[in-house]
VODO-246078 format. One record per atom (N, C-alpha, C): residue in three letters; y, x, z; atom name. Coordinates in steps of 0.02 Angstrom, whole numbers, plus 32768, in hexadecimal, padded with zeros to 4 digits. Layout:
N
+------+------+------+------+--------+
! gudo !    Y !    X !    Z ! drenfi !
+------+------+------+------+--------+
!  ALA !    Y !    X !    Z !     CA !
...
+------+------+------+------+--------+
! end
This chain:
81
+------+------+------+------+--------+
! gudo !    Y !    X !    Z ! drenfi !
+------+------+------+------+--------+
!  UNK ! 1E53 ! 5AF7 ! B6A3 !      N !
!  UNK ! 1E05 ! 5ACB ! B6BA !     CA !
!  UNK ! 1E1E ! 5AB1 ! B6DA !      C !
!  UNK ! 1E06 ! 5A85 ! B6E4 !      N !
!  UNK ! 1DF1 ! 5A69 ! B720 !     CA !
!  UNK ! 1D9C ! 5A34 ! B70A !      C !
!  UNK ! 1D77 ! 5A1A ! B747 !      N !
!  UNK ! 1D33 ! 5A13 ! B746 !     CA !
!  UNK ! 1D43 ! 59CD ! B75E !      C !
!  UNK ! 1D16 ! 599B ! B74B !      N !
!  UNK ! 1D1D ! 595A ! B75E !     CA !
!  UNK ! 1CCC ! 5931 ! B785 !      C !
!  UNK ! 1CE0 ! 590C ! B7B6 !      N !
!  UNK ! 1CAA ! 5900 ! B7E5 !     CA !
!  UNK ! 1C99 ! 58C3 ! B7D3 !      C !
!  UNK ! 1C66 ! 58B5 ! B7CD !      N !
!  UNK ! 1C5A ! 5866 ! B7B0 !     CA !
!  UNK ! 1C4D ! 5847 ! B802 !      C !
!  UNK ! 1C99 ! 5815 ! B805 !      N !
!  UNK ! 1C95 ! 57EB ! B842 !     CA !
!  UNK ! 1C48 ! 57DC ! B860 !      C !
!  UNK ! 1C19 ! 57D8 ! B830 !      N !
!  UNK ! 1BC7 ! 57D6 ! B864 !     CA !
!  UNK ! 1BD3 ! 5807 ! B894 !      C !
!  UNK ! 1BC4 ! 5843 ! B853 !      N !
!  UNK ! 1BB5 ! 5876 ! B88D !     CA !
!  UNK ! 1BDD ! 589D ! B8C1 !      C !
!  UNK ! 1C0C ! 587A ! B8C6 !      N !
!  UNK ! 1C38 ! 5890 ! B8FE !     CA !
!  UNK ! 1C1F ! 5864 ! B936 !      C !
!  UNK ! 1C16 ! 581E ! B929 !      N !
!  UNK ! 1C1A ! 57E7 ! B962 !     CA !
!  UNK ! 1C09 ! 57ED ! B996 !      C !
!  UNK ! 1BC6 ! 5837 ! B996 !      N !
!  UNK ! 1B83 ! 5830 ! B9EA !     CA !
!  UNK ! 1BAE ! 585D ! B9F8 !      C !
!  UNK ! 1C17 ! 5881 ! B9F9 !      N !
!  UNK ! 1C24 ! 58AB ! BA19 !     CA !
!  UNK ! 1C3E ! 589A ! BA3E !      C !
!  UNK ! 1C67 ! 58BC ! BA7E !      N !
!  UNK ! 1C8B ! 58A2 ! BAAF !     CA !
!  UNK ! 1CBC ! 58A8 ! BA87 !      C !
!  UNK ! 1D02 ! 58B0 ! BA98 !      N !
!  UNK ! 1D40 ! 58A8 ! BA9F !     CA !
!  UNK ! 1D76 ! 5901 ! BA8D !      C !
!  UNK ! 1D54 ! 5922 ! BACA !      N !
!  UNK ! 1D57 ! 5962 ! BAB3 !     CA !
!  UNK ! 1D40 ! 5988 ! BA9A !      C !
!  UNK ! 1D00 ! 597A ! BA7A !      N !
!  UNK ! 1CC4 ! 597F ! BA53 !     CA !
!  UNK ! 1CFA ! 5991 ! BA02 !      C !
!  UNK ! 1CE5 ! 593B ! BA19 !      N !
!  UNK ! 1D1A ! 5930 ! B9C1 !     CA !
!  UNK ! 1D5C ! 5945 ! B99C !      C !
!  UNK ! 1D80 ! 596A ! B9E1 !      N !
!  UNK ! 1DE3 ! 597C ! B9DA !     CA !
!  UNK ! 1DAB ! 59D1 ! B9B8 !      C !
!  UNK ! 1D8C ! 59F8 ! B9ED !      N !
!  UNK ! 1D8D ! 5A2E ! B9C2 !     CA !
!  UNK ! 1D54 ! 5A3E ! B9A6 !      C !
!  UNK ! 1D35 ! 5A09 ! B973 !      N !
!  UNK ! 1D17 ! 59FB ! B945 !     CA !
!  UNK ! 1D51 ! 59E2 ! B8FB !      C !
!  UNK ! 1D88 ! 59C2 ! B8FE !      N !
!  UNK ! 1DB9 ! 59D3 ! B8D6 !     CA !
!  UNK ! 1DE7 ! 59F5 ! B8D0 !      C !
!  UNK ! 1DE0 ! 5A16 ! B90E !      N !
!  UNK ! 1E21 ! 5A4A ! B914 !     CA !
!  UNK ! 1DF6 ! 5A72 ! B8DD !      C !
!  UNK ! 1DA5 ! 5A80 ! B8FB !      N !
!  UNK ! 1D8A ! 5AC6 ! B8D8 !     CA !
!  UNK ! 1D85 ! 5A9B ! B869 !      C !
!  UNK ! 1D7D ! 5A7E ! B86B !      N !
!  UNK ! 1D81 ! 5A56 ! B820 !     CA !
!  UNK ! 1DCD ! 5A63 ! B803 !      C !
!  UNK ! 1DFD ! 5A70 ! B828 !      N !
!  UNK ! 1E4E ! 5A55 ! B80B !     CA !
!  UNK ! 1E56 ! 5ACE ! B7F9 !      C !
!  UNK ! 1E43 ! 5AC2 ! B833 !      N !
!  UNK ! 1E4C ! 5B17 ! B820 !     CA !
!  UNK ! 1E1C ! 5B50 ! B807 !      C !
!  UNK ! 1DDC ! 5B50 ! B809 !      N !
!  UNK ! 1D92 ! 5B50 ! B7DB !     CA !
!  UNK ! 1D99 ! 5B8A ! B789 !      C !
!  UNK ! 1DF7 ! 5B56 ! B76C !      N !
!  UNK ! 1DF5 ! 5B94 ! B720 !     CA !
!  UNK ! 1E11 ! 5BC0 ! B72C !      C !
!  UNK ! 1E36 ! 5BC5 ! B765 !      N !
!  UNK ! 1E6D ! 5C08 ! B773 !     CA !
!  UNK ! 1E4F ! 5C34 ! B79B !      C !
!  UNK ! 1E20 ! 5C2D ! B7C2 !      N !
!  UNK ! 1E07 ! 5C4C ! B806 !     CA !
!  UNK ! 1DBE ! 5C4C ! B7EE !      C !
!  UNK ! 1DAA ! 5C85 ! B818 !      N !
!  UNK ! 1D65 ! 5C72 ! B828 !     CA !
!  UNK ! 1D50 ! 5C85 ! B86B !      C !
!  UNK ! 1D7F ! 5C9A ! B8AF !      N !
!  UNK ! 1D65 ! 5CBA ! B8D0 !     CA !
!  UNK ! 1D8D ! 5C92 ! B90F !      C !
!  UNK ! 1D7A ! 5C80 ! B93B !      N !
!  UNK ! 1DA8 ! 5C2C ! B971 !     CA !
!  UNK ! 1D9C ! 5C5E ! B9C0 !      C !
!  UNK ! 1DDD ! 5C59 ! B9E5 !      N !
!  UNK ! 1DB6 ! 5C70 ! BA22 !     CA !
!  UNK ! 1DB9 ! 5C2C ! BA52 !      C !
!  UNK ! 1D91 ! 5C3E ! BA90 !      N !
!  UNK ! 1D87 ! 5BD8 ! BA9F !     CA !
!  UNK ! 1DD4 ! 5BDE ! BAA9 !      C !
!  UNK ! 1DF3 ! 5C28 ! BAD0 !      N !
!  UNK ! 1E35 ! 5C21 ! BAFC !     CA !
!  UNK ! 1E77 ! 5BFB ! BAD9 !      C !
!  UNK ! 1E6F ! 5C05 ! BA76 !      N !
!  UNK ! 1E9A ! 5C08 ! BA65 !     CA !
!  UNK ! 1EA4 ! 5BB2 ! BA5E !      C !
!  UNK ! 1E5B ! 5BAA ! BA36 !      N !
!  UNK ! 1E51 ! 5B54 ! BA39 !     CA !
!  UNK ! 1E59 ! 5B33 ! BA71 !      C !
!  UNK ! 1E52 ! 5B31 ! BA98 !      N !
!  UNK ! 1E6A ! 5B18 ! BADB !     CA !
!  UNK ! 1EB0 ! 5B2B ! BAFD !      C !
!  UNK ! 1ED0 ! 5B5E ! BADE !      N !
!  UNK ! 1F17 ! 5B52 ! BADC !     CA !
!  UNK ! 1F36 ! 5B1F ! BAA8 !      C !
!  UNK ! 1F16 ! 5B09 ! BA7B !      N !
!  UNK ! 1F36 ! 5AD8 ! BA3E !     CA !
!  UNK ! 1F19 ! 5AA3 ! BA53 !      C !
!  UNK ! 1EE3 ! 5A85 ! BA6B !      N !
!  UNK ! 1EB4 ! 5A42 ! BA73 !     CA !
!  UNK ! 1ECC ! 5A2E ! BAD8 !      C !
!  UNK ! 1F01 ! 5A61 ! BAF1 !      N !
!  UNK ! 1EFE ! 5A55 ! BB49 !     CA !
!  UNK ! 1ECC ! 5A48 ! BB62 !      C !
!  UNK ! 1EA5 ! 5A98 ! BB52 !      N !
!  UNK ! 1E65 ! 5A80 ! BB81 !     CA !
!  UNK ! 1E55 ! 5AC1 ! BB8D !      C !
!  UNK ! 1E1D ! 5AE1 ! BBA9 !      N !
!  UNK ! 1E1D ! 5B22 ! BBD1 !     CA !
!  UNK ! 1DEF ! 5B3A ! BBA7 !      C !
!  UNK ! 1DDD ! 5B86 ! BBB1 !      N !
!  UNK ! 1DB5 ! 5B98 ! BB77 !     CA !
!  UNK ! 1D5E ! 5B89 ! BB9E !      C !
!  UNK ! 1D65 ! 5B84 ! BBCB !      N !
!  UNK ! 1D23 ! 5B63 ! BBE7 !     CA !
!  UNK ! 1D26 ! 5B17 ! BBC6 !      C !
!  UNK ! 1D32 ! 5AE2 ! BBBC !      N !
!  UNK ! 1D2F ! 5AA9 ! BB9F !     CA !
!  UNK ! 1D21 ! 5AB2 ! BB67 !      C !
!  UNK ! 1D47 ! 5AE6 ! BB34 !      N !
!  UNK ! 1D22 ! 5B0C ! BAE2 !     CA !
!  UNK ! 1CEE ! 5B0F ! BAEA !      C !
!  UNK ! 1CE3 ! 5B36 ! BB1A !      N !
!  UNK ! 1C92 ! 5B59 ! BB0C !     CA !
!  UNK ! 1C4D ! 5B2A ! BB3A !      C !
!  UNK ! 1C72 ! 5B0D ! BB5C !      N !
!  UNK ! 1C31 ! 5AD5 ! BB79 !     CA !
!  UNK ! 1C31 ! 5AA5 ! BB32 !      C !
!  UNK ! 1C5E ! 5A9B ! BB1D !      N !
!  UNK ! 1C3F ! 5A6A ! BAD1 !     CA !
!  UNK ! 1C39 ! 5A78 ! BAAB !      C !
!  UNK ! 1C44 ! 5AC3 ! BA89 !      N !
!  UNK ! 1C33 ! 5AD4 ! BA43 !     CA !
!  UNK ! 1BFE ! 5AD4 ! BA3E !      C !
!  UNK ! 1B9C ! 5AD3 ! BA59 !      N !
!  UNK ! 1B7C ! 5AD5 ! BA58 !     CA !
!  UNK ! 1B5A ! 5A9E ! BA3A !      C !
!  UNK ! 1B7B ! 5A61 ! BA5C !      N !
!  UNK ! 1B79 ! 5A2E ! BA3B !     CA !
!  UNK ! 1B75 ! 5A29 ! B9E5 !      C !
!  UNK ! 1BC3 ! 5A46 ! B9CF !      N !
!  UNK ! 1BD4 ! 5A4F ! B984 !     CA !
!  UNK ! 1BB9 ! 5A63 ! B95F !      C !
!  UNK ! 1B7F ! 5AA2 ! B988 !      N !
!  UNK ! 1B66 ! 5AD0 ! B97B !     CA !
!  UNK ! 1B1D ! 5AA3 ! B957 !      C !
!  UNK ! 1B0A ! 5A7E ! B976 !      N !
!  UNK ! 1AD8 ! 5A46 ! B966 !     CA !
!  UNK ! 1AD2 ! 5A25 ! B946 !      C !
!  UNK ! 1B0D ! 5A03 ! B92D !      N !
!  UNK ! 1B05 ! 59DE ! B914 !     CA !
!  UNK ! 1B19 ! 59DD ! B89F !      C !
!  UNK ! 1B1C ! 59A6 ! B886 !      N !
!  UNK ! 1B22 ! 59AB ! B854 !     CA !
!  UNK ! 1B6A ! 599D ! B82F !      C !
!  UNK ! 1B9D ! 59C7 ! B83A !      N !
!  UNK ! 1BD8 ! 59E1 ! B82A !     CA !
!  UNK ! 1C03 ! 59FD ! B803 !      C !
!  UNK ! 1BC7 ! 5A1B ! B7D8 !      N !
!  UNK ! 1BDB ! 5A37 ! B798 !     CA !
!  UNK ! 1C09 ! 5A80 ! B7B1 !      C !
!  UNK ! 1BFA ! 5A92 ! B7E7 !      N !
!  UNK ! 1C17 ! 5ACE ! B813 !     CA !
!  UNK ! 1BD1 ! 5AE1 ! B835 !      C !
!  UNK ! 1BD7 ! 5B47 ! B801 !      N !
!  UNK ! 1BAA ! 5B73 ! B846 !     CA !
!  UNK ! 1BDE ! 5B8A ! B864 !      C !
!  UNK ! 1BC8 ! 5B7D ! B8C7 !      N !
!  UNK ! 1BD6 ! 5B8F ! B8F4 !     CA !
!  UNK ! 1BB0 ! 5BCB ! B915 !      C !
!  UNK ! 1BCA ! 5BFF ! B91D !      N !
!  UNK ! 1B98 ! 5C3C ! B926 !     CA !
!  UNK ! 1BC5 ! 5C53 ! B95F !      C !
!  UNK ! 1BA8 ! 5C5E ! B9A1 !      N !
!  UNK ! 1BE6 ! 5C78 ! B9ED !     CA !
!  UNK ! 1BDE ! 5CC6 ! B9D0 !      C !
!  UNK ! 1C0B ! 5CED ! B9C7 !      N !
!  UNK ! 1C24 ! 5D33 ! B9A5 !     CA !
!  UNK ! 1C15 ! 5D53 ! B9DB !      C !
!  UNK ! 1C51 ! 5D54 ! BA05 !      N !
!  UNK ! 1C6F ! 5D8E ! BA3D !     CA !
!  UNK ! 1C96 ! 5D6A ! BA70 !      C !
!  UNK ! 1C7D ! 5D9F ! BA99 !      N !
!  UNK ! 1C8A ! 5D93 ! BB00 !     CA !
!  UNK ! 1CDB ! 5DCB ! BAEF !      C !
!  UNK ! 1CFB ! 5E08 ! BAD5 !      N !
!  UNK ! 1D2A ! 5E1C ! BAFC !     CA !
!  UNK ! 1D4D ! 5DE6 ! BAF0 !      C !
!  UNK ! 1D85 ! 5DEC ! BB32 !      N !
!  UNK ! 1DB2 ! 5DCC ! BB4D !     CA !
!  UNK ! 1DB9 ! 5D8B ! BB3F !      C !
!  UNK ! 1D6A ! 5D68 ! BB42 !      N !
!  UNK ! 1D6F ! 5D1F ! BB23 !     CA !
!  UNK ! 1D39 ! 5D1B ! BAFA !      C !
!  UNK ! 1D0F ! 5CE2 ! BAED !      N !
!  UNK ! 1CF4 ! 5CD5 ! BAB7 !     CA !
!  UNK ! 1D0E ! 5CC6 ! BA82 !      C !
!  UNK ! 1CF5 ! 5CEB ! BA45 !      N !
!  UNK ! 1D03 ! 5CDD ! BA1C !     CA !
!  UNK ! 1CC2 ! 5CAC ! B9D7 !      C !
!  UNK ! 1CD0 ! 5C85 ! B9C6 !      N !
!  UNK ! 1CB4 ! 5C59 ! B993 !     CA !
!  UNK ! 1CB8 ! 5C7A ! B942 !      C !
!  UNK ! 1C83 ! 5C73 ! B93B !      N !
!  UNK ! 1C7D ! 5C92 ! B8E2 !     CA !
!  UNK ! 1C87 ! 5C34 ! B8C6 !      C !
!  UNK ! 1CB5 ! 5C15 ! B899 !      N !
!  UNK ! 1CA5 ! 5BD0 ! B875 !     CA !
!  UNK ! 1CA7 ! 5BF1 ! B828 !      C !
!  UNK ! 1C7B ! 5BC4 ! B809 !      N !
!  UNK ! 1C84 ! 5BCC ! B7B9 !     CA !
!  UNK ! 1C67 ! 5B7E ! B7AA !      C !
!  UNK ! 1C66 ! 5B84 ! B766 !      N !
!  UNK ! 1C68 ! 5B2C ! B760 !     CA !
!  UNK ! 1C3E ! 5B41 ! B726 !      C !
+------+------+------+------+--------+
! end
């Protein structure tokens, strides 16, 4: 299962935010928890870049519920569709 984001909703995002959103939408059907570090490794971003861009995705209407979940060995995000 993957989540489809309307292009109009994603148009207000930066390139990095769009890439993170696409990654989350693609994997939300098989995972619930995502570490910033691992998202960054997949997208050639730093964990800090991922964490800095997640609030824009939390505020948006993209069909995902994104919650900052944990901090042990890096920030973990709980993502559900």
